[in-house]
Structure formats: structure tokens, C-alpha cells
LUMMAR-224877 format. One record per residue (C-alpha): x, y, z; residue in three letters. Coordinates in pm, whole numbers, plus 50000, padded with zeros to 5 digits. Layout:
residues N
pt px X; py Y; pz Z; residuo Ala .
...
This chain:
residues 441
pt px 49389; py 47577; pz 49966; residuo Met .
pt px 49679; py 47573; pz 50210; residuo Ile .
pt px 50016; py 47740; pz 50243; residuo His .
pt px 50293; py 47633; pz 50478; residuo Ser .
pt px 50612; py 47817; pz 50569; residuo Phe .
pt px 50870; py 47865; pz 50839; residuo Arg .
pt px 50925; py 48170; pz 51054; residuo Phe .
pt px 51201; py 48131; pz 51311; residuo Asn .
pt px 51100; py 47829; pz 51523; residuo His .
pt px 50742; py 47834; pz 51400; residuo His .
pt px 50613; py 47591; pz 51136; residuo His .
pt px 50300; py 47762; pz 51008; residuo Ile .
pt px 50004; py 47623; pz 50815; residuo Leu .
pt px 49764; py 47879; pz 50668; residuo Leu .
pt px 49413; py 47781; pz 50564; residuo Asp .
pt px 49370; py 48032; pz 50283; residuo Val .
pt px 48991; py 48046; pz 50254; residuo Glu .
pt px 48912; py 48064; pz 50625; residuo Ser .
pt px 49221; py 48260; pz 50727; residuo Gly .
pt px 49286; py 48014; pz 51009; residuo Ala .
pt px 49650; py 47991; pz 51118; residuo Ile .
pt px 49788; py 47666; pz 51260; residuo His .
pt px 50129; py 47600; pz 51412; residuo Thr .
pt px 50244; py 47244; pz 51345; residuo Ile .
pt px 50539; py 47027; pz 51442; residuo Asp .
pt px 50839; py 46930; pz 51228; residuo Asp .
pt px 50689; py 46606; pz 51105; residuo Ala .
pt px 50354; py 46756; pz 51008; residuo Ala .
pt px 50535; py 47041; pz 50834; residuo Phe .
pt px 50741; py 46799; pz 50622; residuo Ala .
pt px 50426; py 46609; pz 50526; residuo Ile .
pt px 50226; py 46922; pz 50439; residuo Val .
pt px 50514; py 47058; pz 50232; residuo Gln .
pt px 50525; py 46731; pz 50036; residuo Ala .
pt px 50151; py 46755; pz 49972; residuo Ile .
pt px 50187; py 47116; pz 49850; residuo Glu .
pt px 50458; py 47006; pz 49607; residuo Arg .
pt px 50232; py 46732; pz 49476; residuo Gly .
pt px 50456; py 46459; pz 49616; residuo Glu .
pt px 50374; py 46141; pz 49805; residuo Asp .
pt px 50360; py 46231; pz 50178; residuo Pro .
pt px 50514; py 45891; pz 50255; residuo Tyr .
pt px 50830; py 46020; pz 50082; residuo Asp .
pt px 50859; py 46316; pz 50321; residuo Ala .
pt px 51121; py 46148; pz 50540; residuo Gly .
pt px 50874; py 46080; pz 50821; residuo Val .
pt px 50783; py 45736; pz 50957; residuo Asp .
pt px 50468; py 45580; pz 50812; residuo Ala .
pt px 50272; py 45580; pz 51140; residuo Gln .
pt px 50326; py 45955; pz 51184; residuo Thr .
pt px 50220; py 46015; pz 50824; residuo Val .
pt px 49898; py 45823; pz 50888; residuo Leu .
pt px 49829; py 46026; pz 51202; residuo Glu .
pt px 49896; py 46361; pz 51034; residuo Val .
pt px 49680; py 46272; pz 50733; residuo Leu .
pt px 49401; py 46169; pz 50971; residuo Ala .
pt px 49428; py 46505; pz 51148; residuo Asp .
pt px 49412; py 46687; pz 50815; residuo Leu .
pt px 49109; py 46482; pz 50709; residuo Asp .
pt px 48937; py 46572; pz 51034; residuo Glu .
pt px 48999; py 46940; pz 50972; residuo Leu .
pt px 48868; py 46905; pz 50616; residuo Lys .
pt px 48554; py 46735; pz 50743; residuo Ala .
pt px 48499; py 47039; pz 50962; residuo Gly .
pt px 48513; py 47271; pz 50661; residuo Gly .
pt px 48882; py 47362; pz 50654; residuo Ala .
pt px 49106; py 47379; pz 50348; residuo Phe .
pt px 48835; py 47464; pz 50094; residuo Glu .
pt px 48961; py 47525; pz 49740; residuo Thr .
pt px 48778; py 47851; pz 49676; residuo Gly .
pt px 48478; py 48068; pz 49743; residuo Thr .
pt px 48264; py 48216; pz 49463; residuo Pro .
pt px 48217; py 48591; pz 49455; residuo Val .
pt px 47881; py 48700; pz 49587; residuo Ala .
pt px 47690; py 48911; pz 49330; residuo Pro .
pt px 47676; py 49212; pz 49562; residuo Glu .
pt px 48055; py 49236; pz 49558; residuo Ile .
pt px 48023; py 49382; pz 49210; residuo His .
pt px 47759; py 49636; pz 49297; residuo Gly .
pt px 47781; py 50003; pz 49384; residuo Gly .
pt px 47940; py 50301; pz 49216; residuo Ser .
pt px 47968; py 50558; pz 49494; residuo Ala .
pt px 48303; py 50736; pz 49511; residuo Ile .
pt px 48442; py 50775; pz 49860; residuo Lys .
pt px 48808; py 50869; pz 49806; residuo Ser .
pt px 48979; py 51125; pz 49587; residuo Met .
pt px 49345; py 51194; pz 49520; residuo Cys .
pt px 49356; py 51564; pz 49440; residuo Leu .
pt px 49665; py 51650; pz 49235; residuo His .
pt px 49707; py 52006; pz 49351; residuo Val .
pt px 50059; py 52021; pz 49208; residuo Ala .
pt px 50214; py 51863; pz 48901; residuo His .
pt px 50547; py 52004; pz 49003; residuo Asp .
pt px 50802; py 51927; pz 49271; residuo Cys .
pt px 51101; py 52085; pz 49445; residuo Asn .
pt px 51287; py 51751; pz 49446; residuo Leu .
pt px 51416; py 51536; pz 49161; residuo Arg .
pt px 51392; py 51184; pz 49305; residuo Cys .
pt px 51574; py 50926; pz 49095; residuo Arg .
pt px 51298; py 50664; pz 49122; residuo Tyr .
pt px 50989; py 50890; pz 49101; residuo Cys .
pt px 50693; py 50719; pz 48931; residuo Phe .
pt px 50553; py 51066; pz 48857; residuo Ala .
pt px 50851; py 51172; pz 48643; residuo Ala .
pt px 50982; py 51409; pz 48915; residuo Thr .
pt px 50637; py 51556; pz 48962; residuo Gly .
pt px 50509; py 51646; pz 48615; residuo Asp .
pt px 50355; py 51305; pz 48537; residuo Phe .
pt px 50513; py 51313; pz 48191; residuo His .
pt px 50332; py 51635; pz 48108; residuo Gly .
pt px 50349; py 52006; pz 48173; residuo Glu .
pt px 50451; py 52133; pz 48515; residuo Arg .
pt px 50151; py 52313; pz 48661; residuo Met .
pt px 49951; py 52386; pz 48974; residuo Leu .
pt px 49582; py 52318; pz 49020; residuo Met .
pt px 49365; py 52631; pz 49002; residuo Pro .
pt px 49136; py 52684; pz 49300; residuo Leu .
pt px 48822; py 52657; pz 49089; residuo Glu .
pt px 48928; py 52318; pz 48952; residuo Thr .
pt px 48984; py 52192; pz 49304; residuo Gly .
pt px 48643; py 52317; pz 49415; residuo Lys .
pt px 48477; py 52148; pz 49119; residuo Arg .
pt px 48656; py 51826; pz 49212; residuo Ala .
pt px 48521; py 51843; pz 49567; residuo Leu .
pt px 48173; py 51917; pz 49429; residuo Asp .
pt px 48209; py 51612; pz 49206; residuo Phe .
pt px 48302; py 51398; pz 49506; residuo Leu .
pt px 47995; py 51515; pz 49697; residuo Met .
pt px 47767; py 51446; pz 49402; residuo Glu .
pt px 47908; py 51098; pz 49340; residuo Arg .
pt px 47947; py 50982; pz 49700; residuo Ser .
pt px 47590; py 50860; pz 49734; residuo Gly .
pt px 47498; py 50765; pz 50089; residuo Thr .
pt px 47859; py 50742; pz 50206; residuo Arg .
pt px 47912; py 50987; pz 50487; residuo Arg .
pt px 48285; py 50951; pz 50552; residuo His .
pt px 48498; py 51062; pz 50258; residuo Leu .
pt px 48873; py 51091; pz 50201; residuo Glu .
pt px 49067; py 51353; pz 50009; residuo Val .
pt px 49444; py 51334; pz 49970; residuo Asp .
pt px 49624; py 51654; pz 49872; residuo Leu .
pt px 49887; py 51513; pz 49642; residuo Phe .
pt px 50157; py 51595; pz 49391; residuo Gly .
pt px 50426; py 51640; pz 49287; residuo Gly .
pt px 50465; py 51842; pz 49601; residuo Glu .
pt px 50136; py 51989; pz 49729; residuo Pro .
pt px 50306; py 52250; pz 49946; residuo Leu .
pt px 50405; py 52428; pz 49624; residuo Met .
pt px 50035; py 52519; pz 49592; residuo Asn .
pt px 49980; py 52593; pz 49957; residuo Trp .
pt px 49724; py 52874; pz 49937; residuo Asp .
pt px 49501; py 52656; pz 49719; residuo Val .
pt px 49542; py 52367; pz 49965; residuo Cys .
pt px 49417; py 52584; pz 50250; residuo Lys .
pt px 49127; py 52722; pz 50050; residuo Gln .
pt px 49022; py 52375; pz 49938; residuo Leu .
pt px 49017; py 52251; pz 50297; residuo Val .
pt px 48803; py 52551; pz 50394; residuo Ala .
pt px 48569; py 52480; pz 50102; residuo Tyr .
pt px 48554; py 52117; pz 50204; residuo Gly .
pt px 48445; py 52216; pz 50552; residuo Arg .
pt px 48160; py 52417; pz 50396; residuo Glu .
pt px 48056; py 52113; pz 50194; residuo Leu .
pt px 48059; py 51897; pz 50506; residuo Glu .
pt px 47791; py 52120; pz 50658; residuo Gln .
pt px 47591; py 52142; pz 50337; residuo Lys .
pt px 47583; py 51769; pz 50267; residuo Phe .
pt px 47611; py 51634; pz 50624; residuo Asn .
pt px 47929; py 51445; pz 50543; residuo Lys .
pt px 48277; py 51423; pz 50692; residuo Ile .
pt px 48590; py 51471; pz 50482; residuo Ile .
pt px 48912; py 51321; pz 50613; residuo His .
pt px 49181; py 51531; pz 50450; residuo Phe .
pt px 49533; py 51395; pz 50421; residuo Thr .
pt px 49848; py 51533; pz 50265; residuo Ile .
pt px 50149; py 51359; pz 50113; residuo Thr .
pt px 50455; py 51582; pz 50138; residuo Thr .
pt px 50834; py 51587; pz 50126; residuo Asn .
pt px 50834; py 51859; pz 50397; residuo Cys .
pt px 51093; py 52075; pz 50217; residuo Val .
pt px 50869; py 52383; pz 50216; residuo Ala .
pt px 50724; py 52338; pz 50564; residuo Leu .
pt px 50719; py 52625; pz 50810; residuo Asp .
pt px 50544; py 52683; pz 51142; residuo Asp .
pt px 50226; py 52816; pz 50979; residuo Glu .
pt px 50195; py 52513; pz 50754; residuo Lys .
pt px 50271; py 52274; pz 51039; residuo Ile .
pt px 49997; py 52429; pz 51256; residuo Asp .
pt px 49744; py 52409; pz 50975; residuo Phe .
pt px 49832; py 52051; pz 50880; residuo Ile .
pt px 49817; py 51930; pz 51238; residuo Asn .
pt px 49483; py 52100; pz 51288; residuo Arg .
pt px 49314; py 51997; pz 50963; residuo Glu .
pt px 49478; py 51680; pz 50831; residuo Met .
pt px 49349; py 51341; pz 50942; residuo His .
pt px 49670; py 51179; pz 50822; residuo Asn .
pt px 50008; py 51289; pz 50687; residuo Val .
pt px 50244; py 51086; pz 50469; residuo Val .
pt px 50602; py 51213; pz 50488; residuo Ile .
pt px 50861; py 51109; pz 50230; residuo Ser .
pt px 51196; py 51030; pz 50392; residuo Leu .
pt px 51419; py 50741; pz 50291; residuo Asp .
pt px 51613; py 50671; pz 50611; residuo Gly .
pt px 51990; py 50717; pz 50622; residuo Arg .
pt px 52122; py 51054; pz 50512; residuo Lys .
pt px 52357; py 50911; pz 50251; residuo Glu .
pt px 52082; py 50700; pz 50094; residuo Ile .
pt px 51824; py 50978; pz 50101; residuo His .
pt px 52052; py 51245; pz 49957; residuo Asp .
pt px 52174; py 51018; pz 49678; residuo Ala .
pt px 51820; py 50939; pz 49562; residuo Leu .
pt px 51618; py 51247; pz 49661; residuo Arg .
pt px 51817; py 51555; pz 49556; residuo Pro .
pt px 51678; py 51905; pz 49519; residuo Thr .
pt px 51625; py 52073; pz 49183; residuo Val .
pt px 51979; py 52208; pz 49219; residuo Asn .
pt px 52122; py 51862; pz 49280; residuo Gly .
pt px 52186; py 51916; pz 49650; residuo Lys .
pt px 52090; py 51689; pz 49938; residuo Gly .
pt px 51745; py 51737; pz 50093; residuo Ser .
pt px 51785; py 51517; pz 50401; residuo Phe .
pt px 51871; py 51778; pz 50664; residuo Asp .
pt px 51584; py 52017; pz 50593; residuo Ile .
pt px 51332; py 51734; pz 50555; residuo Ile .
pt px 51432; py 51562; pz 50879; residuo Leu .
pt px 51421; py 51886; pz 51075; residuo Ser .
pt px 51079; py 51981; pz 50940; residuo Asn .
pt px 50939; py 51628; pz 50970; residuo Ala .
pt px 51038; py 51612; pz 51337; residuo Lys .
pt px 50857; py 51942; pz 51407; residuo Lys .
pt px 50549; py 51825; pz 51220; residuo Leu .
pt px 50527; py 51488; pz 51394; residuo Val .
pt px 50596; py 51637; pz 51737; residuo Ala .
pt px 50286; py 51851; pz 51700; residuo Gly .
pt px 50050; py 51579; pz 51582; residuo Arg .
pt px 49973; py 51427; pz 51919; residuo Gly .
pt px 49762; py 51114; pz 51859; residuo Asp .
pt px 49681; py 51201; pz 51499; residuo Lys .
pt px 49797; py 50964; pz 51227; residuo Glu .
pt px 50112; py 50997; pz 51021; residuo Tyr .
pt px 50353; py 50774; pz 50832; residuo Tyr .
pt px 50714; py 50816; pz 50739; residuo Ile .
pt px 50722; py 50664; pz 50394; residuo Arg .
pt px 51059; py 50560; pz 50253; residuo Gly .
pt px 51157; py 50373; pz 49938; residuo Thr .
pt px 51423; py 50112; pz 49884; residuo Phe .
pt px 51595; py 50032; pz 49556; residuo Thr .
pt px 51886; py 49810; pz 49460; residuo Arg .
pt px 52103; py 50088; pz 49607; residuo Glu .
pt px 51990; py 50005; pz 49960; residuo Asn .
pt px 51901; py 49639; pz 49980; residuo Leu .
pt px 52012; py 49669; pz 50344; residuo Asp .
pt px 51695; py 49872; pz 50410; residuo Phe .
pt px 51676; py 49747; pz 50769; residuo Leu .
pt px 51940; py 50011; pz 50839; residuo Glu .
pt px 51706; py 50274; pz 50700; residuo Asp .
pt px 51424; py 50154; pz 50924; residuo Val .
pt px 51662; py 50169; pz 51221; residuo Lys .
pt px 51763; py 50521; pz 51122; residuo Ala .
pt px 51401; py 50638; pz 51104; residuo Leu .
pt px 51335; py 50486; pz 51444; residuo Gly .
pt px 51641; py 50656; pz 51590; residuo Ser .
pt px 51499; py 50991; pz 51475; residuo Phe .
pt px 51196; py 50930; pz 51699; residuo Gly .
pt px 50945; py 50821; pz 51437; residuo Phe .
pt px 50710; py 50540; pz 51539; residuo Gln .
pt px 50497; py 50496; pz 51225; residuo Gln .
pt px 50723; py 50372; pz 50946; residuo Ile .
pt px 50689; py 50227; pz 50599; residuo Ser .
pt px 50966; py 50138; pz 50355; residuo Ile .
pt px 50833; py 50050; pz 50009; residuo Glu .
pt px 51010; py 49865; pz 49728; residuo Pro .
pt px 51057; py 50081; pz 49418; residuo Ala .
pt px 50864; py 49961; pz 49111; residuo Val .
pt px 51053; py 50063; pz 48801; residuo Leu .
pt px 51126; py 49953; pz 48444; residuo Pro .
pt px 51386; py 49677; pz 48420; residuo Asp .
pt px 51630; py 49911; pz 48248; residuo Glu .
pt px 51633; py 50154; pz 48541; residuo Ser .
pt px 51960; py 50146; pz 48738; residuo Pro .
pt px 51750; py 50140; pz 49056; residuo Tyr .
pt px 51509; py 49861; pz 48957; residuo Cys .
pt px 51473; py 49555; pz 49180; residuo Leu .
pt px 51536; py 49238; pz 48978; residuo Leu .
pt px 51484; py 48864; pz 49042; residuo Pro .
pt px 51853; py 48834; pz 49126; residuo Glu .
pt px 51790; py 49055; pz 49430; residuo His .
pt px 51509; py 48845; pz 49578; residuo Ile .
pt px 51722; py 48626; pz 49806; residuo Ala .
pt px 51891; py 48935; pz 49952; residuo Arg .
pt px 51557; py 49112; pz 50001; residuo Ile .
pt px 51403; py 48804; pz 50165; residuo Asp .
pt px 51691; py 48788; pz 50411; residuo Ala .
pt px 51652; py 49159; pz 50485; residuo Glu .
pt px 51280; py 49123; pz 50554; residuo Tyr .
pt px 51358; py 48834; pz 50790; residuo Asp .
pt px 51616; py 49049; pz 50969; residuo Ala .
pt px 51371; py 49339; pz 50984; residuo Leu .
pt px 51099; py 49112; pz 51125; residuo Ala .
pt px 51323; py 48991; pz 51406; residuo Asn .
pt px 51447; py 49342; pz 51480; residuo Tyr .
pt px 51084; py 49456; pz 51486; residuo Tyr .
pt px 50984; py 49189; pz 51739; residuo Ile .
pt px 51263; py 49290; pz 51976; residuo Glu .
pt px 51218; py 49666; pz 51927; residuo Ala .
pt px 50850; py 49647; pz 52016; residuo Arg .
pt px 50928; py 49497; pz 52358; residuo Lys .
pt px 51059; py 49835; pz 52481; residuo Lys .
pt px 50873; py 50164; pz 52493; residuo Ser .
pt px 51174; py 50366; pz 52379; residuo Asp .
pt px 51227; py 50157; pz 52062; residuo Thr .
pt px 50864; py 50059; pz 51985; residuo Trp .
pt px 50734; py 50131; pz 51633; residuo Phe .
pt px 50480; py 50016; pz 51377; residuo Asn .
pt px 50594; py 49894; pz 51037; residuo Phe .
pt px 50311; py 49934; pz 50789; residuo Phe .
pt px 50365; py 49607; pz 50603; residuo His .
pt px 50384; py 49401; pz 50920; residuo Phe .
pt px 50049; py 49514; pz 51060; residuo Met .
pt px 49829; py 49205; pz 51071; residuo Phe .
pt px 49492; py 49142; pz 51237; residuo Asp .
pt px 49352; py 48792; pz 51169; residuo Pro .
pt px 49041; py 48867; pz 51373; residuo Asp .
pt px 48955; py 49189; pz 51187; residuo Gly .
pt px 49102; py 49345; pz 50878; residuo Gly .
pt px 48923; py 49450; pz 50559; residuo Pro .
pt px 48575; py 49336; pz 50461; residuo Cys .
pt px 48516; py 49074; pz 50189; residuo Leu .
pt px 48468; py 49338; pz 49920; residuo Arg .
pt px 48804; py 49496; pz 49998; residuo Lys .
pt px 48979; py 49161; pz 50014; residuo Arg .
pt px 48850; py 49070; pz 49669; residuo Ile .
pt px 48853; py 49406; pz 49486; residuo Asn .
pt px 49143; py 49580; pz 49658; residuo Gly .
pt px 49186; py 49956; pz 49673; residuo Cys .
pt px 48877; py 50044; pz 49468; residuo Gly .
pt px 49071; py 50226; pz 49196; residuo Ala .
pt px 48838; py 50352; pz 48925; residuo Gly .
pt px 48526; py 50271; pz 49121; residuo Thr .
pt px 48541; py 50398; pz 49480; residuo Glu .
pt px 48866; py 50591; pz 49437; residuo Tyr .
pt px 48967; py 50841; pz 49168; residuo Ile .
pt px 49242; py 51093; pz 49100; residuo Ala .
pt px 49187; py 51442; pz 48958; residuo Val .
pt px 49465; py 51630; pz 48777; residuo Thr .
pt px 49529; py 52007; pz 48772; residuo Pro .
pt px 49348; py 52022; pz 48435; residuo Glu .
pt px 49044; py 51845; pz 48579; residuo Gly .
pt px 49104; py 51510; pz 48410; residuo Asp .
pt px 48990; py 51205; pz 48606; residuo Ile .
pt px 49188; py 50880; pz 48635; residuo Tyr .
pt px 49134; py 50557; pz 48832; residuo Pro .
pt px 49415; py 50649; pz 49075; residuo Cys .
pt px 49724; py 50866; pz 49107; residuo His .
pt px 49948; py 50607; pz 48942; residuo Gln .
pt px 49733; py 50592; pz 48628; residuo Phe .
pt px 49765; py 50966; pz 48568; residuo Val .
pt px 49911; py 51028; pz 48223; residuo Gly .
pt px 49806; py 50685; pz 48090; residuo Met .
pt px 49550; py 50811; pz 47838; residuo Gln .
pt px 49394; py 50470; pz 47774; residuo Ala .
pt px 49281; py 50469; pz 48136; residuo Tyr .
pt px 49138; py 50820; pz 48160; residuo Gln .
pt px 48791; py 50788; pz 48311; residuo Leu .
pt px 48670; py 51130; pz 48206; residuo Gly .
pt px 48699; py 51489; pz 48324; residuo Ser .
pt px 48519; py 51735; pz 48545; residuo Leu .
pt px 48369; py 51880; pz 48225; residuo Asp .
pt px 48192; py 51554; pz 48137; residuo Glu .
pt px 47868; py 51440; pz 48299; residuo Pro .
pt px 47959; py 51071; pz 48317; residuo Ala .
pt px 48265; py 50858; pz 48372; residuo Leu .
pt px 48357; py 50578; pz 48134; residuo Arg .
pt px 48131; py 50297; pz 48240; residuo Gly .
pt px 48320; py 50040; pz 48036; residuo Asp .
pt px 48641; py 50119; pz 48222; residuo Leu .
pt px 48474; py 50116; pz 48561; residuo Gln .
pt px 48323; py 49776; pz 48481; residuo Glu .
pt px 48669; py 49654; pz 48380; residuo Ala .
pt px 48806; py 49758; pz 48718; residuo Phe .
pt px 48513; py 49604; pz 48906; residuo Leu .
pt px 48550; py 49282; pz 48713; residuo Gly .
pt px 48924; py 49260; pz 48772; residuo Cys .
pt px 48957; py 49092; pz 49110; residuo Asn .
pt px 49122; py 48799; pz 49281; residuo Val .
pt px 48845; py 48563; pz 49173; residuo Cys .
pt px 48854; py 48651; pz 48804; residuo Thr .
pt px 49233; py 48657; pz 48765; residuo Lys .
pt px 49357; py 48298; pz 48744; residuo Asp .
pt px 49702; py 48383; pz 48875; residuo Val .
pt px 49540; py 48540; pz 49182; residuo Cys .
pt px 49256; py 48293; pz 49233; residuo Asn .
pt px 49510; py 48013; pz 49270; residuo Asn .
pt px 49741; py 48211; pz 49500; residuo Cys .
pt px 49754; py 48166; pz 49876; residuo Trp .
pt px 49810; py 48539; pz 49937; residuo Ala .
pt px 49504; py 48663; pz 49746; residuo Lys .
pt px 49299; py 48778; pz 50045; residuo Tyr .
pt px 49590; py 48978; pz 50187; residuo Tyr .
pt px 49715; py 49156; pz 49873; residuo Cys .
pt px 49370; py 49175; pz 49706; residuo Ser .
pt px 49523; py 49129; pz 49363; residuo Gly .
pt px 49800; py 49384; pz 49391; residuo Gly .
pt px 49834; py 49727; pz 49231; residuo Cys .
pt px 49641; py 49747; pz 48904; residuo Met .
pt px 49844; py 50046; pz 48787; residuo Ala .
pt px 50164; py 49844; pz 48813; residuo Asn .
pt px 49988; py 49558; pz 48635; residuo Ala .
pt px 49884; py 49784; pz 48348; residuo Ala .
pt px 50221; py 49956; pz 48324; residuo Leu .
pt px 50453; py 49658; pz 48358; residuo Tyr .
pt px 50230; py 49356; pz 48288; residuo Gly .
pt px 50048; py 49509; pz 47992; residuo Gly .
pt px 49698; py 49451; pz 48133; residuo Ala .
pt px 49495; py 49497; pz 48449; residuo Leu .
pt px 49474; py 49120; pz 48483; residuo Glu .
pt px 49852; py 49066; pz 48483; residuo Thr .
pt px 50002; py 49143; pz 48826; residuo Pro .
pt px 50355; py 49276; pz 48855; residuo His .
pt px 50557; py 48965; pz 48940; residuo Glu .
pt px 50822; py 49125; pz 49161; residuo Met .
pt px 50560; py 49311; pz 49364; residuo Ser .
pt px 50370; py 48983; pz 49413; residuo Cys .
pt px 50679; py 48801; pz 49525; residuo Arg .
pt px 50777; py 49065; pz 49780; residuo Leu .
pt px 50421; py 49098; pz 49906; residuo Met .
pt px 50411; py 48725; pz 49983; residuo Lys .
pt px 50731; py 48751; pz 50184; residuo Lys .
pt px 50597; py 49045; pz 50385; residuo Arg .
pt px 50273; py 48857; pz 50458; residuo Ile .
pt px 50468; py 48557; pz 50586; residuo Glu .
pt px 50673; py 48786; pz 50810; residuo Cys .
pt px 50359; py 48961; pz 50936; residuo Ala .
pt px 50195; py 48630; pz 51029; residuo Ile .
pt px 50515; py 48512; pz 51195; residuo Gly .
pt px 50541; py 48834; pz 51395; residuo Ile .
pt px 50178; py 48801; pz 51502; residuo Tyr .
pt px 50246; py 48452; pz 51637; residuo Leu .
pt px 50569; py 48563; pz 51804; residuo Ser .
pt px 50398; py 48849; pz 51987; residuo Glu .
pt px 50111; py 48641; pz 52121; residuo Arg .
């Protein structure tokens, strides 16, 4: 399988199965594009001799093993049930009322509550028991807003450190926070104990305040920016990400990326909102051309910004390593939701991931039950890029790994039905990432 596309002056040919990236000239690009469309390459507007030469080159590559149509899944890809990552919902409540919140402003369509300490400890015990031989584990303190249950957060980290010694494992704690309730004590603790921090900030003040108001309807930008700067300044070389969201209200999201960079942040992500079609903030097919143009503009800004130390930054969706990257299992099965990764609610209910919380059909079990739903775990294991026709025939499959299964279930009606808009935007970001990689070489 092949995929060809343009990025600035580059004409790029991707060999999907091998991951090989070729840059080709104008004539070869026209011929390859005709082949992809199922048209006669001799109708590509290129002279016949050049067509013959390009086809001969392609045949030579094929003879060497390039451009295979697909690779079967090795049986071991489906094996294993050890859990290595847990999203610990320490708070089903929030001090913001974000317009686009997938978690229904923090309560996940249920009762607002905080996780009791004992429930959190039982969750960590569960992780230790189900982690098998895995030594490195991940726990994300999540909400809602986890800082609303701060004492429990601290005690759970302390308990986790005890478990590390007992089981000879390492827990990488992270926290996802809006920073509203941060103070110096919390900053010191987070920067000492948290392997990574995800900070919610949308970019420009006017955009952020319009979409992320407080409970009282006031803007939250000023307090969040001030606290986020203090937090990041104290992290040294430790990981963090500023995580923004764009909706149809800010299709010019490059300006939000520029704003975040101007505040001194170097690790940035701006995510497209995934919402029901009836939402006034939902991204629709009619917005795709505008979004594509914005990603192109962002890619070119990114290339230039990274040439100077005072404007350098990482953009999460443009990070691309053709020589490394995830293993085969990850490329085929994705995030591991429901198998390697679970979410635990304040009540102790267990779901495949944080975005499935509240979807009763997908509840895996609870901390009170000895076993998780094996049928559901098998469904998640069996739902991968090689079993979903729409994914198996897609050039981007080994980069997106099938997309978000929660979005598929919520908006596509089944795990096997990817969210179309998310797929479309993911493909554009992958093309930009490959183009950036070539431009920076």
C-alpha cells in the first residue's frame, strides 16, 4: 500500500507497510497519484518514456519487498492481560465549567464526588496485583479537577511509594490539572513527585475565558497562566504538556499555539474537540478545508520557530520518529484501553479508559469484583487496525493505531467504527509531521 502527498516543495511517497519515506519528482508524483486513483498512469500528463521509467523504478522497489498490501497480525499480538496504566479519577467534580468538556463539566453525567482514600488505595493494590511482571507502571491522577481532592492525592502518592518497595516496581505518577487551585505547596509536591504534568490552557485569553469559565461564569485565564508558569518554571527537565483544545470558535488555532509559546511554554498540544454534531462548538466537515490550511500554517511556523532557541517548541502531534516509535503491538492495538489501561472512578467502578466512564455497557467491573469482564477485554483486544476493514485499508493505520475507541463507541455506535472527523484530522497531522521531519533533515 502506498500514499502520496505534497508538503511545501516536497512530493512524498509513503510505503505504508515498511514505513519507508521517499521523496519523488513532479513527474513521478503525477504518475503515482494516477495509480492511487485507479487511473491509467499514461493519462497523468507525463510523456510516455518518463512513465515507463517511473513504472520500472516502482517495479524494482516492489521486487525488493516494497509496497506490500498488508501484514497479518502475529498471534502474540493478542496475548497478555497485565495492566500497566491506570487513570485514577480522584475527583468527579471541577472548579471550571468548560463548554466542550467530555466529562460533563467534571461529574461524568453522575453525582459530583471525590474519591475516598481507601478506594484509591484499593485501586493501587489492584494495579499491583494485575500488573504481572511489568515493573514500570503509570498512574494518572485525574478528574474533574484532581486538586479538589489534594490531601487524598498526596496520600495516594505516599502509598504508591510504599507499594513500589513492597513489589519492587516503579510507579510513574502524573497529574492532569487546570492549575486553578495551585499554590506553592502543591507546586513543590507535584514537581518532586510527578513524572509528567498535563496542564489545561487553551491559548489566547479571549478564547480561553470564553470556553473555560469558572463555576461563577468568570474568566479563568489569568490565574491559570500565572500558576502554570510557576509550575513549569520549577520542573527543570521533567516532562509537562500544555494541553489546549480548539473548536469551531477558534479555527485559527495557530494563534493559540503562538500565544502559548509567547508565554514561555515549550511543550504544547492543541487538540480538536470531539463533540456531538448538535453542539455549537462541534467541528463539522464544512470546517475541514479551514483546519487543513491552519495545520499547514502551523507546520511552517513550527519549522521556522524551531530554528531559534528563543522560539523553539515541541508540538505533540508533529513529533515523528521513523527510525523508532511504538512497537508493533502498540501500532496495531493502540492505547491498550480495557486491556493494559483502565480507569477507576470514585465509587471504585472500572472502565476501559477515562472517556468510557459513565458508559454502563462498557463497565469492566469494580474493585469489589474478583475478575474483569473477559468478554469485553477480548472485544478490545480483537478490535485493531487489522480487524477493522476501514483501518486495514487505510494508509495511516500504523500511526493512529485505529483511533480512539471511546469516540468510536460514542459517535460511531461501535468499537469498530472510527470517528470520521478524528480520522480525517489525524491524517492531516501525520502528513504535516512527515513533511516537517523531511524539512528538518
